[in-house]
Structures are given as C-alpha cells and as structure tokens.
N, C-alpha and C positions, 0 to 999 in steps of 0.2 A: 453239562455237568462234568463230564470227563476232562474237558478242557480247564475248567476251573479247579478240578481235584489236581491236575498236573501242576497248575500255577502254584496251588497251595503246598504241594510236596517239595517244589524247588525252592519256595520261600523258607519253609522249614528246614531244608537241608542246608541253606545258606546261613540260617541262624545257629544251627549247630556245627557248622565247620569252623575251624580256626580262620581267624581274619588274616588276610594276607601280611599285614604289618607284623603279626605275632608269629607267623610260621617260620620255622627254621629248617635249613636245608643241610644235611650232612653229607659231605662229599665222598666218593667212593674211596675205599681204603686204599692206601699205598703201603708198600713194604719197604722197610729199611733193612738192608743187608746186615748181618751181625757175624762175629767171629765164633767159630767152633759150631758145635751141634744145635745151638739155640741160645736164647736170651731168657732171663728171668727177672722179676722185680722192676718192672718199668715204672718211670715217673714222668710226669708231664706238667709243663708250666706254659702259660702265655707271658712272654716278656714284655716290659714296659714299652719295647719298640713295636709290639704287636706280632713278634715272631713267635712261632711254637717251638719250644725247647723239649725236646725228648731225651731222657737219660735212661739207661739201663745197665745191667751187669751181665756180662758173658765171659767167655774163656780169656777174653783180651783184658778183662778188668772192668773198669767203669767207663761206659762209653756215652757219647751224646751226638745228636745231630739237630741241626736246626732249619726251620723253614722260615725264611724271611717273610714279612708281612706283604701280601699280594702275590707272593710266588706260590708256584703249583708244585715244586720239587724241594726235596731237603738238600743241604749242603753234603759235602763228602764225608763229614763226620769228625769227631775229635776223640782221642783216648785221653779221658779225664784222669784217670789213675791206673797204675799197671795192675796185672792180675796178682793174686796172693801168692806168697811162696810156697813151695811144694807142701802139701798137707794142710795148707792154710785155708781161709776162707774170706770173701768180701761178701757182704750181705746187708740187709736191714736199710735198704735205700730209701732215702726220704727227699724229695724235691720241694722247694718252698720259693714262692714268688714274693720279693719285698715290692710292696706298691709303688710304682713309679721309678723303681731301682733295679737292683741286682736280682738274679735267679741263683739260689743256693742249693748245691746238692750235698748231702750228708749220707755217710754209710759207716759200717763197722768193718775193721780188719782184724783178723786173727792169724797168729802163725800156728804152726802144727803143734799138736799136744794140748796140754792144759794151760798154757801161758795166758795172760791177760790180753784181751782185745783192746782196741782203741777206737774212738770215733774220729774219722777224718771229714773234711769238708773243703769245697772249692767254690768260688764265686764266679758268675758270668756277668759282666756289666752290659747293659743295653747296646746291642749292635756289636759286641766283642765275642770273645771266646772264654771259656773256663780258664781260670788262672792257676797258680800254685796250690799245692795240697797244703791245709793247715791241719792242726791237731786241737781237738777239744781237750782242755787239760785233765790230768787224771789225778790231781792232788786230792787226797782223802778218800779216793776209791779203794775198795779192797785190792790186795796184791794179786789176786785170781779173778778180778772182775770180768764178767762177759756181759756184752749187751745183748738184751732180749728183744726189746722193742723200742722204736724211736718215734717221736712226734714233734713236730716243729711248726712255727707259724711266724710270718713276717708282719711288721707294722709299717704304716706309712711314714713314720719318724726314722725308718731305718733299722730299728731294732729287730733281731731274730731271736725267738725264745725257743728253747729246747728243753724237752723232758724226755726221760727214758727210763726204762725198767732195765735194772742190773742185777745181776746174781753174782754172789761171791761170798767169801768168809768174812764174818763181822768182827769187830773187837770183842774178845771173850771167847772166840771159837765158834759160834753159832754160824750156820750157813743158811742163805736164804735170798729172796728178792728184795729190792728197794727201788723207790722212784727217786731220781735225781733230776735236778734242774740246772739249767746255766743260760745266760743271756749274752748275746753278742750286740754291742751298740753299732750303730751304722758306720761302716768302714773299719771297725776294729776286730778284736778277737773275742772269742768267748771266754767268759770268767770261769773261776774255779767251780767245779760242781757243788751244789748244795743238796744234802739230802732232804727230800720233802716229805717222805712216808716212813712209817714204821716198817719193820720186817713184814713180808708178805704183799708188798705193793706190785701191782701189775696193771697192764691195760692203759697206759697213760694217753691222754689228749690234751692238747693245749690250743688256745685261741688268744688273739690279741686284737686290741682295739687300735685306732689309728695313732694314738699318742704312746703306744708302748705298754698300755695297762693290759695285763695278761693274767690268765687263770689257767692252771694246770688241774685236771681231774684224773682219778685214778681209782682202781678197786683194790682194797685191802682185804685179803680173804675172798669170800664171796664164791660165786661158781657152786661147787659141790659142798662148800662148807660155810659157817656163819661168817659174816663179813660186813664191810661197810664201803659206800661210795664217799669218797674224800677229795677235798679240793684245797688249793692253795692260791693266793692271790700275789701277783707281782705288780706294785703300783709303779707308775711311770718313773723311770730313772732309779729305781730302788731295787732291792733284793726280794726275794719271795718271802712272805710272811709265814706265820704258823698254819698248819692245816686245820681245816674244819670238815665236819661230817655233814654230808647231804643227806644220807639215809643210811641207817644201820638195821641189820637183820639177825636174829639170834640163831637162824638156821640157814640152809642153803637157799639160793634163789636170786641172788644179785649178779649183774653182769655189766660189761663194758659201758662206762659213761663217755659221752661225747659232749664237746663244748663248742660253742660258736660266738662271735661277737655280733651284737645287734646294734641297734640305733641308740645313739645319746650315750654311749659308754656302757651299756648293759651288756651282760653275758648270760647266755642261755645254756643249760645243762640238760641232757636227756640220758637216761639209763633204763635198764631192764629190770623188772622184779617178778618173780614167780612165787604165787602162794598156792600150793597144791596144784589144781588144774587151771588156776587163774593167772594169765600171764599178760602183763601190762607194761607200757612204757610209761615212765614218770618223767616229770621234767621240773625244773625250778630255774628262777631268774634272779640274777645279782644285778641290783641297780647301780648306776654309776658312783663311784667313790666308796661303796660299800665293800667291806671285806667278806662279807657272808651273803648267802642266797636266801631268798624268801620262802614261803611255804611251798610244799610239794603239791603239784597237780598231776592229772593223768592225761596223757596223750590220746591213748586208745589201746585196744587189744593187740597183742603182739605174739600170737601163738607159734611162729616159726622162729622167734629170736634173730631175725635178720632185719637191720634197721641202720639207719645213717642220719647224720645231722649236717647242714652246711648253712655257710653264711656268705654274704656279699659285701662289697664295699660300700653299697648304698644303704647298709643296715638291715637288709632283709635276712631272715633266718627261716630254713625250711626243714621238716623232718619227713623221712620217707621210710617206710617200713612194709614188709610183706605180711599181710593179713588173710584171714579166710572168713567168708561170709556166706552162710547157707552151704557150707561145705564146698566152697568155691574159691580158689585162690584169687587175691586182688592186691595190687600194690597202692598203697594209701599215702597221701599227703596231707600235712598241715603246715600252713604257712603263718609267719608272724611279720607282717609288713610294718614298716617305721611308724611309730605312734600308735600301734595297736597291740593287742594281745593275740594269742593263737586263734585263727579263724576256725571255721568248721572243717571236718575231715571231707577230704575230696577223694573219691575213687579214680586212680589215674589209668589203670589198664588191668585186665585179667590175664595179661601175658607174663605172669609171674609165678606159675608153677614151678617148683623145684629151685627157687632162688637160693643162692649160695652167699652172694656178697653184693653189697649196694654201696655206690658213692653218690655224693650230692655235691654240686657246686651252683652258685648263683651269680649271674652276670650283673654288672654295675647298673643295668637298667631293671633289674628285679626279676628276670627270667631264670625261673629254677631249671636246672639241668640235672637228670639223673641217670645213670647206668647201672644195669645189674646183670649178673652172671647166672645162668640158670644150668641145672644138671638135666640133661636130655637123656642120658643113658648112664651106665656105670662108669664109663671113661670118656664121656663126650659132654661138652658145655657150649651154650650159644651166648652171645652178649646183645643185650638191648639197650636203647636209649630213648628218653622221653623228655619233653620240656613243658612247662607250665608257666604261663604269664601270670602276673600279679593279680588279674582278675579271677584266677582260678581256672582259665580256659587251658585245656591241653593243647599245645601247639605242634607237637609231633609225636610219633611213635615209629621207630625204626628198629630193625634187627641189624646190628653193625656186623655180627660174625656168625656165621651158620655153624652147626655143631662140629666141634674139634677137640682133639685131647686137651687135657688140664692146661689152663692158661691162667695168667694174671693180667690185671687191667688197671689203669690209672685215668682220671678225669680231671679237667681244669676248665674254669669259666674265666672270661675276661671282659673286655669292654664291649658294649653294645649287644650284639647277638652272638659274639664270638665264643665258641666252646671247642674242645679238642679231646679226643679219646686215643689212648695208646694201649695196645695189648699185644700179648704174645699167644700164638695158637698154632699147633701142629708144626709145620714146616719152619726151619730157621727164619729168622726176621722179626722185626717189630712192626706192628701193623699200625696205622694212624688214619683216623678220620676226623675232619673238622666241621664245625657248624658255623654258618655264617647268617 
C-alpha cells in the first residue's frame, strides 16, 4: 500500500510540475559598472541579432552595454549621450526594439532653470553601436514645454510611434498637461508633434501592429478628479486621427490605461476604475481597421491598483495584476491567445505582498514573462520574476534580487524562451539576469 501511495504521489507531482520544455532558467545576475554613485532608469531590449542591449542614465549621461548572443559577458560599454549641462537633467529614458531591425533609445534633456526641454534619440543597428543623437522636432510645442512621461513602440515595418505627456503654457495663457504624438518611419526622422489630447492629458501608452497601425491611450483628468480614458488611432502610413473616449467618469476613480497589439491587427486596452470600495480592471478591444474600441469588459478585481499589460509578436496579450483573495495577496494573470478572447483568471503566485510595480513581456512563442518589485521594508525592495506558458502552466518563479534600497527595473522578451531583466539596486552598477 505504501509503495503504491509513493508511486501515486510521484505521478501527481510530475503532473503538477512545469514540463521541461516549458521551464525557463534565469541566469545568475551580473553587474555592469556605472559612472558616479549609481544609475537610474534602466532600459533593456533584445536586439534583432539576439544580443541583450542595456541602457541607463548615470552621471556620465546616457550609457549602454551589449551582451552579444551566446556570450557570458557584456562589452566595455558606450556613452550614448553626454551628461546634462550644470543644473540640467537627462531623464525619461525609453528603450524600444523595432522587430528585426534597430534598437532605439529616447530620453529628455533639460538645461538649468525653466527653459524648455527636448526629446533626443539614438539608434543601434543589429550588431552595431548606437549612432548620432537626433532630436524630435519641437514645432508647435509650448515655448516652455517640459516632458513629463514618454511611451514608444516599434513596428515590424520599421515605424517607431512615440507619445508623450508635456507640460507648458498653451495659446491663450493657460498652463497644463497635454498628450503629443509623433511617428518616425523606418530609417527616417520623427515628424512634427501632433497634439492628441485636450488639456489635462497624462499617463500615455502606445502600441503598434506589424504594419505600423498604432493606438495611443491616455488619461484626461481622472485620478482624484472627474476624467476619461481616451485613445487615438494612427492608421498605417498616416497621421493620428481624432481622439475617442474609452470610458468617462463624473467623479474620481480612473487610472492609467495600457495598450497592446494583439492578433490580426486588434488592439487591447486595459485600465483601472474605482467606484467606492469596488476596484476593477476594465478592458476593451479594437478590431483591425476600426478607429474605435468595442464594449467595455471587466478583467477582475484590482484592490492594489498595481497592474500591467503586455503583448508579443505572435499576437498573444496578457494582463497581470496584484489582487487579494481571502485577505491574502495573489498575482493574477489573464491571457488572450490568438484567435480567442480573454481566458479564465489564473493565480500565478502568492509572492506578491507589497507589490509596487509590474512589467510584462511575451516571447514570440507565447511564453508570458512578468517581473514585479515588492516593498519588504520602509527602505527595501526585492524583485521577482515568473513565467507562464500558453497552456496557463507556470514555468518558473524566481527572486532575482534580495531586499535592497530603492531601485528601478526593466523587462524585455524576445525569440523562443529568451527574456532579460535589468535593474539598479543598492551598490553602484546595473544588474542583469537573462532567461533562456
């Protein structure tokens, strides 16, 4: 009897464990030296050549290091852009991978005082180095324009679509925030900015389909005041069209929308809505060639307001959020695989108490990768990562960083099982772990 019980337990354990083909292994973290006391705002991409491209900002300006495909170590690094002038700042780093082509780094640069800032960018071709610094045009922006938030996405046709929140004095003398958009065709320069929102626009996010069909979404008002979640579509080869409302609320309670490109040209949007003590994640889907989104649905309860959305080149879309069930913290996932709507909610792990930030990426074979930062004390945070196969099976759960002082992190997903995370924590240096 005991022998048969032992065999049964082994079989059940095997059924409940990740299959070897699904399992991902994260490498021990390596540290890239940085200039000055430390780095901040790391960004990461997996290049078209399979290399891991890490970009960050430190006292030396915008820096980068590359680990070629199959190598164990990073190169000596490159200074992509110089440090700011005395009293100025370089910030708002965004790193974008154009499928099969360049890696683009964007950032804002401000001089001392109240002078307007500018958005700069540089491109790295596969197997090469970052090239000259270019500027996003400032035509039509307020004379005192300041960049608040950046979001960008690359399309397989070479387009890079940029949306940002800018602050400044508008015609007529009013001062406020507005969302702007610009597109860079493959190998070209960014076009003049186009205003996408009314005053009050913040929290932009942008997604592109393979042919350059793009959607930018943002929050107008919202947060602690009445507001709306809005979006604007950019058809392939064209300019952004007029803005449309995804959801409006006459009192406080809307928060950050995220968008991701799905299969067949669709776009998925996810955002947060609070009504009294009820806190939910809402979603809507825009079908291919439509300018507007369909009906609003509910993904699930989101009591912590910590959530993220990601998409993959294969058309997969996944939402991850920190939930509470029976007064216990749990990380939840809902997947939208090509040809289907959102599946059932899956509990990924209970290692989510104190979650402060989440990121999501999906490899081209449909493996969802997510990383999240947790507060473990008043001045300490750790970093976790998990994977999920298309079947819903969790492939791994690892702690990438033990508790350390405040840090930032970035996550990228690539071909096959390839993923990479970069973060700053404690001592000077950017730490990197890769998944194969």
